[in-house]
C-alpha positions in Angstrom: 0.0 0.0 0.0 1.2 3.5 -0.8 2.6 5.7 2.1 1.6 9.3 2.0 3.2 11.6 4.5 1.2 14.2 6.2 1.8 17.2 8.5 -0.7 18.5 11.1 -1.4 22.2 11.1 -3.7 24.4 13.2 -6.0 26.9 11.4 -5.2 30.3 13.1 -7.2 32.4 10.9 -9.6 34.1 13.4 -12.1 35.0 10.6 -12.5 31.4 9.6 -15.3 29.1 10.7 -12.6 26.5 11.1 -10.5 28.7 13.5 -8.6 26.5 16.0 -9.2 23.2 14.2 -6.4 20.8 13.2 -6.0 19.6 9.6 -3.4 17.7 7.6 -1.5 18.5 4.5 0.6 16.2 2.3 4.4 16.5 2.7 6.0 16.1 -0.7 9.4 14.5 -0.1 10.9 15.4 -3.4 10.1 16.4 -7.0 11.5 14.2 -9.7 12.9 15.8 -12.8 12.0 14.4 -16.2 15.3 12.6 -16.3 14.7 11.0 -12.9 11.2 10.0 -13.8 12.5 8.5 -17.1 15.1 6.6 -15.1 12.5 5.2 -12.9 10.4 4.1 -15.9 13.5 2.5 -17.5 14.3 0.7 -14.2 10.9 -0.9 -14.1 11.7 -3.2 -16.9 11.0 -0.9 -19.9 12.5 -2.1 -23.2 13.5 1.5 -23.8 16.4 3.3 -22.3 16.3 6.5 -20.4 17.1 8.7 -23.4 14.4 7.5 -25.5 11.8 7.7 -22.6 13.0 11.4 -22.1 12.3 12.1 -25.8 8.9 10.6 -25.7 7.9 12.5 -22.6 9.3 15.7 -24.0 7.2 15.2 -27.2 4.1 14.1 -25.2 4.3 17.3 -23.3 4.8 19.5 -26.5 1.8 17.8 -28.1 -0.5 17.8 -24.9 0.0 21.5 -24.7 -0.5 22.1 -28.4 -3.7 20.1 -28.5 -5.4 21.6 -25.3 -4.6 25.0 -26.6 -6.6 23.9 -29.8 -9.7 23.1 -27.5 -9.1 19.4 -27.5 -9.1 17.1 -24.5 -6.3 14.6 -24.2 -7.0 11.3 -22.5 -3.9 9.3 -21.4 -5.1 5.7 -21.3 -6.6 4.8 -18.0 -4.6 7.6 -16.2 -7.1 10.5 -17.0 -7.9 13.5 -19.2 -6.1 16.9 -19.6 -8.3 19.9 -20.7 -8.6 23.5 -20.4 -11.2 25.5 -18.5 -11.9 29.2 -18.6 -12.2 31.8 -15.6 -14.2 34.7 -16.9 -15.9 37.8 -15.7 -19.7 38.0 -16.2 -21.3 40.4 -18.7 -24.6 42.1 -18.4 -25.8 40.6 -21.7 -24.9 38.0 -24.3 -24.1 40.8 -26.7 -21.7 42.4 -24.2 -19.8 39.2 -23.5 -16.6 39.0 -25.6 -13.2 37.1 -25.5 -11.9 40.0 -23.2 -14.2 38.7 -20.4 -12.0 35.5 -20.2 -9.3 36.4 -17.7 -7.4 33.1 -17.3 -7.3 29.7 -18.8 -6.5 26.6 -16.5 -4.9 23.3 -17.4 -7.0 20.7 -15.6 -6.6 17.0 -15.0 -9.6 14.6 -14.5 -8.5 11.2 -13.2 -10.3 8.2 -14.7 -12.2 6.0 -12.3 -11.2 2.7 -14.1 -10.0 -0.2 -12.0 -6.4 -0.2 -13.5 -5.7 3.3 -12.2 -8.3 4.4 -9.5 -7.2 8.0 -9.0 -10.4 9.7 -7.9 -10.1 11.2 -4.4 -12.1 8.5 -2.6 -10.1 5.7 -4.2 -6.7 7.4 -3.5 -7.6 7.7 0.2 -8.5 3.9 0.3 -5.3 3.0 -1.3 -3.0 5.1 1.0 -1.6 4.6 4.4 -1.1 8.0 5.9 2.0 8.6 8.1 2.3 11.8 10.2 5.8 13.3 9.6 6.3 14.0 13.4 5.6 10.3 14.0 8.2 9.3 11.3 10.8 11.8 12.7 10.0 10.9 16.4 8.7 14.3 17.3 5.9 14.8 19.8 5.2 18.5 18.6 1.6 19.0 17.6 1.1 22.8 17.9 0.6 23.1 14.1 2.1 25.3 11.4 -0.2 28.3 10.7 -0.5 29.6 7.3 -4.0 31.0 7.8 -5.6 28.3 5.8 -9.1 27.2 6.3 -8.4 23.4 6.2 -9.7 22.9 2.6 
């Protein structure tokens, strides 16, 4: 089972309904580069070496960006679908709405719910064993890190 490391923090935002409550956040232990990711793939019995995998990943990224900017969704097998969404300001009428109302475009990812890669939030929670970082480090501290968040 996967091991996801978390850290407790206390909400110290006095204007929040969640003030004083404790929450958990995922602690990311490292960010792998494309080269490290390619090596990981190659080390898992891939018939391709690291340099070929890097080339395929680079081309996949280039093409994914090109396609989503052309209003296409890109589904990567059972992993999930990448697509763009728009953040826009409202207009008083349909005639007054123009492309200028769109302020941002967001690249989104929607995980598939297939059994081969169940990546929806409920399935991920069932697959993971959560380990608190303080427990892993042998710390007894639990006063929380405040960043003013509301726990969501």
